[in-house]
N, C-alpha and C positions, 0 to 999 in steps of 0.2 A: 535619625540615630546612628550612633557609631558602632561598627561591627567591631567586638573583640577579634583580635588576631595573636598569634603567638608573640611575645615580647622579644624585643632585639637587644643585644648587648651592644655597648656603646662601638666597638670595633665593627660590627656589622653596619651600623649606621653612618659610620665615616666612611667605609668602603663603597655604601651605597650612594652616598653623596657624591664622592667623587667619581663614579661610574656614569651616574646620571646627569651630572652638572658640568663635568670638565673634560673627561678624557685627558688628563694632563697628568701623567706619569705620578701617580700616588703609589708609594713603594710599600710593599707588605712589610718590609723589615722596621719602618717607621710605626706602622699599625700596631705590630706586635709589641711594641713597648709601652702602649696604652693599657693602663688596668681598665677592666670593663666595669661599666656601671649597668647593673641589670634592676630596673624597677620592679616592685612587688606588683603582683596582679591586681592589686585594690589599694586604694588610699587607705591609709592606717587611721586615719580619723572618721570614724563611723564605719557602720557595715553595710549601710544602704547600697543597693547594686546599681545606682542611677548612672547612666552613661550618656547623657544629654549635654553635649557642650554650648555654651551660650550661643544664641544665634544673632543675627544681625540687628533685630529689633528688641534685644534683650532689655534696653534702657526703657522701652515703654512699660515694663513691670514696675517702674516706680510711680507711675500714674501722676506725672509731673510735666506737663506740657511745656512748662517754662524751662525746664532742664533741658529738654530735647531741643527747644530754640537756642539755648545758650551752647549745647554741644556742637549744633551746625553752624553757630556763629564763629566758635572757636576755630573748627576745621576752615574756616575761611579767612580769618583775621590773626590767628595767633602767630606771633614771631619765632617761636621755635619752629613751628612748623613751617613758615616761608624759608627760614634759615636752612631747613632739611630739604626742601625743595631745591634751592640754589646748589646744595651740593650734589643733589642727584644730577643737576644739570650739568655741573662741571663733571661729573664721573662719566655722563654720556657723552660729552665733548672729548674727554681723554681716550674714551672707547673708540671714538672716530680717529683721533690722531694716531692711536697704537695700530688700527686697522689699515691705514695708510701705507705704513711700512711693507704690507705684504703686495703692494700694487707697484708697478713701474712709475718712475718721475719723468715727466716730460718737459722740456724747456724749448725755447723758440728766441731767436735772436733776429736782428736787422740792424743793417749799419749803412750810413752814408758818408763819403769822405771826398773832399775836394783837394787835389794837389796842384798848386799853383807854382810856375817857375816864373821868374823875373819879380817885379814890385807888384803889390795890388794896386790897382788902380793906373799901372802902365797899360796904354794902348797900342803900344808898338807892336810889331810882328814878332819880336822877340818874346814877348811875353805869352806863355802857352800855359795850359790849365787841363787837368785830367779829373774825371768825376769817377769814384768807385762805389759800387754797390754789392750787398750781399744779404742774403737770406741763409738763417741755420736753424736746425732742428736737432735736438738730442735727446736721448732717453738712456735712462740707467735704470738697472734693476739688481736687486740683492738676492742672490741665490740662497735661500733659506735651507740649506741642506741639513743643519743640526736643529731645526725647529725654535731658533732663538726668537724671530719676530713672530711666528705662530704662536708660541707661548706667552709672549708679552701681550698679544691681541686678546688672547682667550683670558689672561689675568685682568686686563681692562674691563673686559666684559663681564666677567664674574663680579669685579668690584663695582660695576654699575648696579647689578642686582643685589649687593650687599648694601649699596646706598639706598636702594627702594626700600629693603627691608629695615634699614636703620629709620627711613622715613616712616615706616608702619610703626615701629616701636616708640618713636617721638609721638606720633598720633595717638597710641595707646597710653602713653604716660600722660598727655596734655588732657586726654578725655578723663583719665580717672581723677587727675589734679582738679578739673573744673567741676566734677561730680561732687568730689569730697570737700571742695571749698564750698560748693553752694549749700550742701547739707551742713556744713559748719556754720554758716550764715543763719539758717533757719533755727538750728539748735541753740545758737546764742540768743536769737528773738525769743525763744520759748524760754530760755533760762531767765531773761530779764522780765518775761511776762511773770513768770512764776514768782519771782523776786517782788514785784509790785503788787501781785494779788496777795503775797504774805505781808507786803507793808500795809495794804488796807485790814488784813486781818489784825496787824499789831496795833494799827490806829483804832481799831474797834475795842481791842482789849485795852488800850489807853483809856478808852473813855468809859469803860467799865470801870477800870481802877479808880480813875478820877472821881466817879459817882461814889464808890465806896469809901474814897478818902474823904470827901465831903461827909459822909454819913458817919465816920470814925469807924468803920469796918476794914480799912487798909490803912497801913503806916505810911509815912514819908518815904521809907526805905522801898516799899513796894512801888510807890508812884516813881521814884527816882530809877527803879530797875526797869521798870517799863519804857520810860521816856528814853534811856540809854538803849536799849533794845531796839526802839523804833528808829533812833538815828544810825544805829549800826546797820541796820537792814536798809535804810535810805542810802547810805554811804557805798553799799555794794553794786547799786544798780548803774551808775555812770561808768564803772569799770567794765561791765558786762555790754553797754552800749559802745564802749570804745572798742572792745574786742569784736564787736559785730561790724564796726565801721572799718576795721583793719582786716576783716576778712571780706568784706565787700570790696575794697579797694585791691586786695589779692586777685580776686575774681576779675576785675577789671582789667588787671595786668594779663590774665590769662586770655582775655577776650580781645585783646588789644585797642581798649577802649580808654577815652581819657577817664580820669578818675570822677569828674563831675557829672559826666553821662550814664555813671553805673548806678542802677537801683535794681533790687530784688523785690519783685511783687508778692510771691507767695509770702504767709504770715507765720508759717512755722512748720514743723515734721507733721503735724496732725494731718491725716489723708494721704500720706505716702504710702504706697505700696512697697512689696520685697519682691524681686523677681525671683524666680527659681534659681537656685544653685547647683543643680545636680552636676556631677564630674565624671568625664568619660574616663577611658583606659589611660593609666599612666604613660603608657608608650607613645600614645598619639601627640604628646606634649612636644616630642621632638619635632613633629611637623606642623605644629600649631603656632608656637610662639616665634615671632619674627627675629628675635636675638638669638635663640638657637639655631633658626635655619641660617642666619647670617654668620654665625659662628663656624657653622659646616662648611660654608661656602667659602669663608676664609681659609680653609685647609686646601681647597681646590686651587684658590689664589696662589698658595704659599708652593703649592706643587708644581704651577705654571713659572713659579720665580725660581725654583730649582732647575727646571729645565733651561730656563735662560742663563742661568748661571753657569750651568755645565756647557752649554753651547758656547760660551764666550772662550771655552778652553781651546777651541779648534778653530783652524782657518775661517776667514769670511772671504766670500767670493762675490765679486760685482761684474755684472755685463753691461757693457755701454756701446752705445751706437750714437753716432753724429754724422751729419751730412749738411752741406751748404752748397749755395748757387751764389755766384759772383760774376761780375760783368762791370763793364767800364761806363754804365750808364742804365738807365731804367729800362730803355729799349733793349739794350743787350741783354739785360737781366732777364726779359721776356723772351726775346726771340734766339739768342745765341748765348746762353749762359755758360759759365764753366762750372762744372760739378765736380764735388768731391765728396766721399764718404769714408767713415772710419768705424770699424767694430774691434772692439777690444773685452778682453777678460783681464781681472786683475785678483790677484790672490794676497791676502795680508795675513800674517801670523806673528803674533807676539813671541820672541825669543826668550826674553828674561824679563820678569815684572815683581820679582822679590816675593813671589807666593802671592801676589795680591787675587789673581782670579781664583785659585784655588780656595783662598779664604774666604772668597765672596761666595763659593758654593756650600762651604762651610757654614758661613752665616745664614744663608737661606734655609739650609736643612735643620739648622738650631732653631731659626724661627718657626718653622714648621713644627717641631716638636713643642715648642712653647705653645703655639697654637692649638695644638692637640691637648694639652694640660688645661689650656684656657678654656677649650670646649666642655671638657670632662667637669670641669670646675662649675660652669656655666648650667650644665646639666642638674648636678647635685643641687645648685642653689635653686634652680626652678623647681625640681621636686620638693626641696623645702619651703619654698615660697607658696605653693599650692596645699602642702600639709599646714602650714601656719595659718594662712588665709580660711582655709575650711574649718580648722580648729576654732579659729576666732569667731566665724560665723556662726557654728552650732552653740559655742559658749556664751555668745553675745545673745542669742535667742532665748536660751534657759535663763541668763540674768535678766533679761528684759521682762520676762513673765514672772520672775521672783519680784522684781521690782516694783511691778504693776501692783502685785498684791501687797508689797511693802507700803505704797502710797494710799491704798485703799485702808489699811489698818491704821496707818499714820493719820488719816483725815478722820477716822471715826474716835481715835485716842483724843485728837484735838477737840473735836465736837463734844465729846464727854467731860474733858477737862475745862472746857470753858463754861459748860453747864453747870458743873460741880462748883466752879469758883464763883459763879454768880449767885449760887446757893450756899456759899461759905463752907462747903465741904472740902475743899483742897486748896493749899495756898499758891500764890502767884508763881512760885518757882516750878511748881508742876504744871502749870498752864504754860510758862515760857519753854520749859522742856518740851512739851507737846508740840508747841509752834515750831519750834527748831527742828525736832525731829521729822515734821511735815515739810518743812522747806528743804531739809537734806535729801529727803526720799524723793521729792519731786525734781530736784535738781539732778540727782543720781538717775533717775529714769530718763530724764531728757539726753543725759550724756550716755547712757546706755542704747537709747534708741540711735543716737548718732553712730555710736559704734558698731551697732548690727548693720547699718546702712554702709558705712565705711568698708566694713568686712566684706559685704557682699560685692562692692566695687573692686577690693583688693583681691578678691578670688577671680574676678572677671579678668583683672590685670594679670594676675599669675597664670592663668590659662591662656592667655594671648589674646583675648577678645573674641568677638563674634565672627562668624563667617557664614555667607549665603544666607538663604531665606529659612525663615523658622520652619520647623517641621509639623509643627501642630499648635501653634499659637504660644502666648507668652502666660505661663502659670504664675500666678502672683498670691502673695499672703499679705496680710496686714502687717505693718511696722510696729504696730503698737497702739 
């Protein structure tokens, strides 16, 4: 259970992020330019006070073992996740690269040379040779007085964490896409099955019409109308089957499978559960969604970039140390070498660059302000995502219950119409209208069930997914 706490403005959230994660010159004057975003104390959609965020085993609430297996497979084989992992690896290597600038660099050298007087191959006494050997060591270190290298290393470290959060965002997206596509496959199966069941009803009605036509109780027009209705219903089924195939192939792509290896075993939406969709305190969203955490860290990285750009305005200082041993041969190099050492300090300062470095500082500052506005926009979008998803979940539940009642009534109307038609009390058009209403109600119910399941997934995604062990098990309710 998440404990409620005072809501924070965007400004406080940004400053806290900078203080905790960077230590990199996040300037108050920049933060003062941010218009605060203060979330309401409760989500506007609904008045319930549930404060349960999705738990790590939230997906079990769908009562779909096949879905759990597909999600596990996607985490291992999805190509988007593989690319995200490689981007994280690159960020980690760049962090190592940036950190190396904080350490001294060491070098070593060795040489052997032979000086020959006279001709090569001349064995006379006038031919003389001299061998020279040498070993050298060197070290250099940049004195980071202005914090440029430290800022670059910090930015690289923060960017690694941003890449990790980006990986979490991709995982969240892939998980939601797999679930939504899986539910879509099952819904299309149900819709095709409904169409086939109604086709069987149409064939049964056609048999009644043909019998009445032979007995003179039905006209040729009645017979033609029912035959046309039968053909129309039969023609709709291949389209639904093709849509099911398309969705199945999309699922194969998400799982990294070959198309021919993809098959969904579950027959339809019947039997699926619906996880609890309680929502916590809105302010917690800033700490839950990986994209928001990444956007906050981007501000820390931008602050480090500003430090590095400002440091470039000042002189750079390097200290170097080198030493070498030399001799006339290997023996003299070991026993009686000639030693030399050199210690140096160098300073470098650009005198005129046409304002390039100051422009670089201003660019870095402008980029940070842009990121602040991006972060603010992301927060507003996140709140909107949750409101939209929660409202959709509540409305889909209401619509599903009403649609279930609609199907029950439509089925009763068709039963009565069929009985009355057999008795000659209603005409064929009344029966056809009843059948069309039943098919439409059944199809709408299936699509409403799909919308309810996908709304739950959308809410899970909007909240940033599940974290940690469940605090009290998964509460489920039937999906219809």
